[in-house]
Each structure stands twice: as C-alpha cells, then as structure tokens.
C-alpha positions in Angstrom: 174.9 271.6 -39.9 174.7 272.3 -36.3 173.8 269.6 -33.9 169.9 269.1 -34.4 169.3 268.6 -30.8 171.1 271.9 -30.2 168.9 273.8 -33.0 165.7 272.5 -31.4 167.1 273.1 -27.7 166.4 269.6 -26.4 168.7 266.9 -24.8 170.3 264.3 -27.0 168.1 261.6 -25.1 165.0 263.6 -25.7 162.0 261.5 -26.5 160.0 261.9 -29.7 157.2 264.0 -27.9 159.6 266.3 -26.4 161.4 266.9 -30.0 158.0 267.2 -31.3 157.1 269.9 -28.5 160.2 271.8 -29.0 159.7 272.0 -32.6 156.2 273.3 -32.6 157.0 276.1 -30.2 160.0 277.2 -32.6 158.0 277.2 -35.3 155.4 279.2 -33.7 158.3 281.6 -32.7 159.8 281.9 -36.2 156.6 281.8 -38.2 156.7 284.0 -41.1 153.1 285.3 -40.4 154.9 286.7 -37.3 157.7 288.9 -39.3 155.8 290.3 -42.1 157.0 293.7 -42.9 159.8 293.4 -40.1 163.7 293.7 -40.7 164.2 290.4 -39.0 162.0 288.6 -41.4 165.4 287.2 -43.2 166.6 286.0 -40.0 163.6 284.2 -38.8 163.3 282.5 -42.3 166.7 281.2 -41.9 166.2 280.0 -38.3 162.9 278.4 -39.3 164.8 276.5 -42.3 167.2 275.3 -39.5 164.6 274.2 -37.1 162.9 272.2 -40.1 166.0 270.6 -41.1 166.9 269.6 -37.5 163.4 268.2 -36.9 163.4 266.3 -40.1 166.7 264.7 -39.3 165.8 263.6 -35.7 162.6 262.2 -36.9 164.3 260.3 -39.7 166.5 258.9 -37.0 163.6 258.1 -34.8 161.9 256.1 -37.4 158.9 258.5 -37.5 159.5 259.7 -41.2 159.7 263.2 -42.4 157.0 263.7 -44.9 155.0 266.0 -42.7 152.7 263.4 -41.5 149.4 262.1 -43.1 146.3 264.3 -43.7 143.8 263.1 -41.3 145.7 261.7 -38.4 148.9 262.3 -36.3 151.0 265.3 -35.5 152.1 267.6 -38.5 154.0 270.5 -39.3 152.1 273.6 -38.3 153.3 275.3 -41.5 151.9 272.9 -43.6 148.6 272.9 -41.5 148.5 276.8 -42.1 148.9 276.1 -46.0 146.0 273.6 -45.7 143.8 275.8 -44.2 144.5 278.4 -46.9 143.8 276.1 -49.7 140.5 274.7 -48.0 139.3 278.3 -47.9 140.5 278.9 -51.4 143.2 281.2 -50.6 145.3 279.8 -53.2 147.5 283.0 -53.6 148.4 282.9 -50.0 148.9 279.2 -49.6 151.4 279.4 -52.7 153.3 282.2 -51.0 153.5 280.4 -47.7 154.7 277.2 -49.6 157.4 279.1 -51.7 159.0 280.2 -48.2 159.6 276.7 -47.3 162.8 275.3 -48.3 162.5 271.6 -47.7 160.7 270.2 -50.6 159.4 266.9 -48.9 156.7 264.7 -50.0 154.1 266.9 -48.0 155.5 270.1 -49.8 155.1 268.4 -53.3 151.4 267.2 -52.4 150.4 270.4 -51.4 151.9 272.3 -54.4 149.9 269.5 -56.3 146.5 270.3 -54.6 147.0 274.0 -55.4 147.5 273.1 -58.9 144.4 271.0 -58.9 142.5 273.9 -57.4 143.7 276.1 -60.1 142.5 273.5 -62.7 145.9 272.7 -63.8 145.1 268.8 -63.7 148.3 267.6 -65.6 150.6 269.3 -63.0 148.5 268.3 -60.2 148.7 264.4 -61.4 152.4 265.0 -62.0 153.1 266.3 -58.4 150.7 264.1 -56.6 152.4 261.2 -58.3 155.7 262.3 -57.0 154.5 262.6 -53.4 153.1 259.2 -53.6 156.5 258.0 -55.0 158.2 259.8 -52.2 155.9 258.4 -49.4 154.1 255.5 -50.6 152.6 254.8 -47.1 150.7 257.9 -47.0 147.2 257.0 -47.5 145.9 260.5 -48.3 148.3 261.0 -51.2 147.3 257.6 -52.6 143.6 258.5 -52.3 144.2 261.8 -54.0 145.9 260.0 -56.9 143.2 257.7 -57.1 140.5 260.3 -57.2 142.3 262.4 -59.8 143.0 259.4 -62.0 139.4 258.3 -61.9 138.2 262.2 -62.6 140.2 261.7 -65.9 136.8 260.0 -67.3 135.0 263.3 -66.7 137.5 265.4 -68.3 137.4 263.3 -71.3 133.8 263.4 -71.3 133.8 267.2 -71.0 136.2 267.1 -74.0 133.8 265.2 -76.1 131.0 267.7 -75.3 133.1 270.4 -76.8 133.5 269.1 -80.0 136.7 266.7 -79.5 136.2 263.3 -80.8 136.5 260.2 -78.7 138.2 257.3 -79.8 134.6 255.8 -80.5 134.7 257.6 -84.0 135.3 255.0 -86.7 137.7 257.4 -88.5 139.8 258.0 -85.2 139.9 254.0 -84.8 141.0 253.4 -88.4 143.7 256.1 -88.1 145.1 254.7 -84.8 145.1 251.2 -86.5 147.0 252.5 -89.4 149.6 254.5 -87.1 150.1 251.4 -85.1 150.6 249.2 -88.0 153.0 251.5 -89.4 154.9 251.5 -86.3 155.0 247.8 -85.7 155.8 246.4 -89.1 157.3 247.6 -92.3 154.3 246.2 -94.6 152.8 249.6 -95.0 
C-alpha cells in the first residue's frame, strides 16, 4: 500500500483531528452515492477503499482503534453513519447494498450486518454476528448492550414457540427423555 499519509493528503506529523478531517472530506468526495450510474464508479470505489485502509492504519497507530467508533458518541465513519440511518429507517435493502460496497470487514461492519439480520428476523445470524463484533471490539458498549438485549430476548422467542405448539422443557415426557439421553451419554449402564 502507498504511504497512508499521502493517501489522505496530510503531513506525517498530522494530528489525529487533521487526519479525521481529511478522511471525512475524502469519504464525501468518493462516496458511492455520488457515483451511481457513473462510469467512474469503480475508480471511486477503489479510491474509497484506499482511503479507508489508510485511515484505519493511521488510527491504529495513533491508538484510536479502528472499529468505526461506538454508537452514541465520538466521531465515526460517514459510510457507517449512512448505513445506520438506512437501518433505522427500515430501508434494509439499501443498507445491505451500501454495506456490501465496503471492503474492510471490521467490527462495525460485522455489527451492522448483524443489526440488518436482526431487523429481518434472522435472530441466529444476528446473534452470531453481534457476538463476533463484541469479540473483535470488546470495549464497545453499544455492541455489548445489543448482545445482552438479544440474549435476553431469547426468552420471548422461546415463549412464542411454546404458544405455537412447541413443547417447553417443563413437559414431563421431555424431561424424562432428556435424562435418558444424558444418562446414555454419561455412562454405559443403559
């Protein structure tokens, strides 16, 4: 990769704020929405990919992390902000399309993909992705809260399943069958 400072157009001794400002300007300049149905779309996408990689590299070196920030505070990648707005508005197709154009699959990318799955009702996929985002960025409180909320909503899911005729483990026959299976695995007496 080229020198990340050159990609962002800043001096090598640039402050974090200068780097962020340059990054925001370049993202606005090369944002995919500006190049829809344009022959330069592929070139802009490649340039945006370079800009994102350079920014991540510099922020990692500055100690700022590269997860895209935490929701509800700090400065974040404008691309991810646009995707969040689409998710909040219920435009999941648009959010997915925008997310698919981003090449760097960092914790923020994984988290937003999980939130799209959640909004679609794909709870297992959402759980898996949000757990992955938490493991990639364990300090991010938004990811941790979302995971906790998703885990606690599992009880609602189980209750809804019981209402549709699926038996819960409170059924005596199910409990007996579970004990039998457990005994069968644990000892050779059966």
